[in-house]
Structures are given as structure tokens and as C-alpha cells.
C-alpha positions in Angstrom: 2.8 6.7 24.9 0.3 6.9 21.9 -2.5 4.5 21.8 -2.4 1.6 19.5 -5.3 2.5 16.9 -5.1 -0.2 14.6 -3.7 -4.1 14.8 -3.5 -6.2 12.1 -2.1 -9.9 12.4 -1.6 -12.6 9.8 -3.8 -11.0 7.0 -4.0 -13.0 3.8 -6.2 -12.8 0.8 -6.1 -15.3 -1.9 -7.6 -15.2 -5.4 -8.0 -18.5 -6.8 -5.0 -19.9 -5.2 -2.8 -16.7 -5.7 -2.0 -14.8 -2.5 -2.4 -11.1 -3.3 -1.7 -10.2 0.5 0.5 -12.9 2.5 0.6 -12.7 6.4 0.5 -8.8 6.4 1.0 -7.3 9.9 0.9 -3.9 11.6 0.6 -2.0 14.8 -0.3 1.6 14.1 -0.1 4.3 16.8 -2.5 7.1 17.0 -1.3 10.2 15.2 1.1 8.2 13.0 1.7 8.7 9.3 2.6 5.5 7.6 3.5 4.9 4.0 3.0 1.6 2.2 5.2 1.5 -1.1 6.0 -1.1 -3.6 5.7 -2.1 -7.1 2.4 -2.4 -9.1 0.7 -5.5 -8.0 2.4 -5.8 -4.8 -0.9 -5.9 -2.7 -0.9 -2.3 -1.4 -4.6 -1.4 -2.6 -5.6 -5.0 -1.5 -4.5 -4.1 1.9 -6.7 -1.0 1.9 -9.8 -3.0 0.5 -9.6 -5.7 3.4 -9.2 -2.8 6.0 -12.5 -1.0 4.8 -14.5 -4.2 4.1 -14.6 -4.0 0.5 -12.9 -7.5 0.4 -13.1 -10.4 2.9 -9.8 -11.7 4.2 -9.1 -15.3 3.8 -7.5 -15.5 7.0 -6.1 -13.1 9.8 -7.7 -10.5 12.0 -8.0 -6.7 11.9 -8.8 -4.9 15.2 -9.6 -1.1 15.2 -9.6 0.5 18.6 -9.7 -2.9 20.0 -12.6 -4.2 18.2 -12.5 -7.0 15.6 -13.6 -5.4 12.3 -12.2 -8.4 10.0 -15.7 -9.4 8.8 -17.6 -6.0 9.0 -19.3 -4.3 6.1 -18.0 -1.2 4.6 -20.4 1.1 6.1 -20.0 -0.3 9.7 -16.2 0.2 9.3 -16.9 3.8 8.0 -19.1 4.3 11.0 -16.5 3.2 13.3 -14.0 5.8 12.1 -12.0 4.7 9.0 -12.4 6.9 6.0 -10.5 6.4 2.5 -10.0 7.6 -1.0 -9.6 5.3 -3.9 -6.9 4.9 -6.6 -9.5 5.4 -9.2 -11.6 8.5 -8.1 -15.1 7.3 -7.0 -17.1 10.6 -6.7 -20.9 10.5 -6.7 -21.8 11.1 -10.4 -24.7 13.5 -10.9 -24.1 15.4 -7.6 -22.1 18.8 -7.1 -19.1 19.0 -5.0 -21.1 20.2 -2.1 -23.6 17.3 -2.4 -20.7 14.9 -2.4 -19.4 16.1 0.8 -23.0 16.6 2.5 -23.7 12.8 1.4 -20.7 11.6 3.3 -21.6 13.7 6.5 -25.0 12.0 6.5 -23.3 8.7 7.5 -23.3 9.9 11.2 -26.5 12.3 11.1 -29.4 10.1 9.6 -32.7 11.5 10.6 -35.6 9.0 10.8 -37.7 8.4 7.6 -40.7 10.1 8.9 -38.9 13.2 10.1 -37.2 13.3 6.3 -40.8 12.7 4.5 -42.3 15.4 7.0 -39.5 17.8 6.8 -39.7 18.0 10.6 -37.4 20.9 12.3 -35.0 18.4 13.6 -34.3 17.1 10.0 -34.1 20.6 8.7 -31.7 21.7 11.3 -29.5 18.7 10.7 -29.4 19.4 6.9 -28.5 23.1 7.4 -25.6 22.0 9.8 -24.5 19.4 7.2 -24.4 21.9 4.3 -22.7 24.6 6.5 -20.1 22.0 7.5 -19.6 20.9 4.0 -19.2 24.5 2.7 -16.5 25.0 5.4 -14.5 22.0 4.5 -14.6 23.0 1.0 -13.4 26.4 1.6 -10.7 25.2 3.9 -9.1 23.4 0.9 -9.7 25.8 -1.8 -12.8 24.4 -3.2 -15.5 26.8 -2.3 -15.9 28.3 -5.8 -16.4 24.8 -6.9 -19.3 23.9 -4.5 -22.0 24.1 -7.1 -20.3 22.5 -10.1 -21.0 18.9 -11.0 -18.3 16.9 -9.2 -17.1 14.9 -12.2 -16.7 18.3 -14.2 -14.0 19.5 -11.9 -10.3 19.5 -13.1 -8.6 16.3 -12.3 -6.4 17.8 -9.4 -9.8 19.4 -7.9 -11.4 16.0 -8.0 -8.6 14.3 -6.3 -8.9 16.8 -3.4 -12.6 16.7 -3.2 -12.5 13.0 -2.7 -10.1 13.7 0.2 -12.6 16.2 1.7 -15.3 13.9 1.4 -13.4 11.2 3.3 -12.9 13.9 5.9 -16.8 14.6 6.2 -17.1 10.8 7.6 -15.2 12.2 10.7 -12.6 9.5 10.6 -9.9 8.8 13.3 -8.0 6.7 10.6 -7.6 8.0 6.9 -6.5 5.9 4.2 -5.1 7.6 1.1 -4.9 5.5 -2.0 -2.4 7.2 -4.4 -3.8 10.7 -3.9 -1.2 12.4 -6.4 -1.8 9.7 -9.1 -2.0 11.3 -12.7 -0.9 14.8 -11.2 2.0 17.0 -12.2 4.7 18.4 -9.8 2.7 21.4 -8.8 -0.6 19.6 -8.1 1.5 17.0 -6.1 2.9 19.7 -4.0 -0.6 21.2 -3.1 -1.8 17.6 -2.0 1.2 17.4 0.2 0.3 20.5 1.6 -3.1 19.5 2.1 -2.3 16.3 4.0 0.0 18.2 6.2 -2.8 20.6 7.0 -5.3 17.7 7.7 -2.9 16.1 10.1 -2.3 19.3 12.1 -6.0 20.4 12.0 -7.9 17.1 12.6 -5.1 15.3 14.5 -5.8 12.1 12.1 -3.7 8.9 11.8 -3.0 8.4 8.1 -1.8 5.7 6.0 -0.7 6.5 2.6 -0.3 4.4 -0.7 1.9 6.2 -3.0 4.5 6.0 -5.8 5.6 9.5 -5.4 8.8 8.8 -3.5 9.7 12.6 -2.8 6.3 12.9 -1.3 6.5 9.7 0.9 10.1 10.3 2.0 9.2 13.8 3.1 5.8 13.1 4.7 6.0 9.7 6.3 7.4 8.8 9.6 7.6 5.1 8.9 7.4 3.0 5.8 6.4 -0.4 4.9 7.6 -2.2 1.5 5.5 -4.7 0.1 6.4 -7.2 -2.8 4.3 -10.1 -3.9 1.9 -9.6 -1.0 4.6 -9.8 1.7 6.2 -7.2 3.8 9.9 -7.2 2.8 11.2 -4.2 4.7 9.9 -1.7 7.4 11.4 1.3 9.3 12.1 5.0 8.9 12.4 6.4 5.2 16.2 6.8 5.9 16.3 3.0 6.7 14.2 1.8 3.9 15.9 4.0 1.2 19.2 2.1 1.7 17.7 -1.4 2.3 19.1 -3.8 -0.5 15.8 -5.7 -0.9 13.8 -2.4 -1.4 16.4 -0.9 -3.9 16.6 -4.1 -6.0 12.7 -4.8 -5.9 11.5 -1.3 -6.0 13.4 1.9 -5.8 15.7 0.7 -8.5 12.9 0.7 -10.9 11.6 4.0 -9.8 14.8 5.7 -10.5 15.0 3.9 -13.8 11.6 5.1 -14.9 12.3 8.6 -13.6 15.4 8.7 -16.1 13.5 7.1 -19.0 
């Protein structure tokens, strides 16, 4: 039986009395792909921000690999093995695609200040290894020819993929993807779908995905949670969620209407 990687109990976040997340709960098994769906403003990205320390919970508990991470800072959470992408792309401006990935890899390979300043052999070896690893990751996902280009000059779809590669450089056990196909056309979305499948197969990661692209979610995820007004209104397999009356009324009906508009 797979180990429980992530446990969340009674997670709540209030902003000036408004509950953006209300009693959220989750048991996530290692190796699982979970999709979180729901209308805009349902609390999906807020859950990600709470999981990664970018927001502090009003109440509730988050345990990752048995460790309470509820009040930890983002860097400490990343070091423990949780990587993420953002709904709005957050690449490091002024750095190349390669440098973006190398910077992420340095989270686990920090040399001492003295070694860095004096260019000691240990620092140079680490630097070479990080650069080589970053090049291999870029090549794996078709971005090797973009390595020397400024990251923010890349086409939109490539920037999305680069952000995923950078998250992988953190060596996570759990990868959180926040709307990875936002703003993409159908062909670009299919490339991201293939990328996520390759990531799971190659890195054996646990993945949580927030996404509005229903064909992608339904084909990729083994389990879905549906949020509305900060609360879970349905949970189960894609087949179960697809026909849940509450989900159809609050979300899937709107998605279908938008697609036909």
C-alpha cells in the first residue's frame, strides 16, 4: 500500500472575515495524481499558497512525510521536497533559461561563502554538476536550444514548460502545478499533458494539479476534488465527479456554457 505523503486537516484561511479556504482536508498517497478543480475564486490557488508557505493558515494542520509544515517558510518547505509552479509565470527576470534551472538546483547544493568567493575546487565541481544537470533537464523537455536565451523572452508556451523544469530542479517528491496550460492553445496544452506524463514516469513524483482544462484533467488525474467557496463539494474519480449534480450545477455546467459561447 503506498505511503501517505501529505495529510491536511481542517485547513482554513480567512481574509478580513472572509473564508477563502474553509476546512480543507486531504490524504494524498505517494505516486498519486490529484486534480483540484472549481470556479474562479473557489480557493484552489490559496490551497497551494498555504501548502508552500506563501500564506499562513488561520487554522488547521499540514503534514508532509509526517512532519508538521503548517507554519514553515517557503524555502524550508521547498527543501523538504515540495516544488510548485504559479498561475502567473514567475521566472527569474534577467536570467537565461539555463540560469533559471541552475538557481533552483542550488537550493540543495549550497557551497560555503568562503568556497564561493575563493572558487575552491569543491564549489567549481558543484557548479559544473548543476549546469550539466540543468542542460540535461532542458534537453529532456525540448528546451535545449533555448538554454542561452533570456527566460522572459521565450514564447509563452516555452516559459510555462521552463517553469515546470525549474520546479523539477528542486528535486521534489510532491509537485504542485497551478494552471499549467493557462493561456495555451490546444496543441500547446497537449504538449504539457505529455510533459506531465513523462515527469511522472521518469521522476516517479506525486502531482497535484489545479486546472480549468477539463479534457486534460479528466484524462490525467486519478482523483479529483471540487472546490466552491473554499469548501470541498465533491471528491472521487473523474467518472464520479463528472456526473455529480453539485459539480454540474456549480462548475461543469459553466465550463460547458463557456466552451459553446
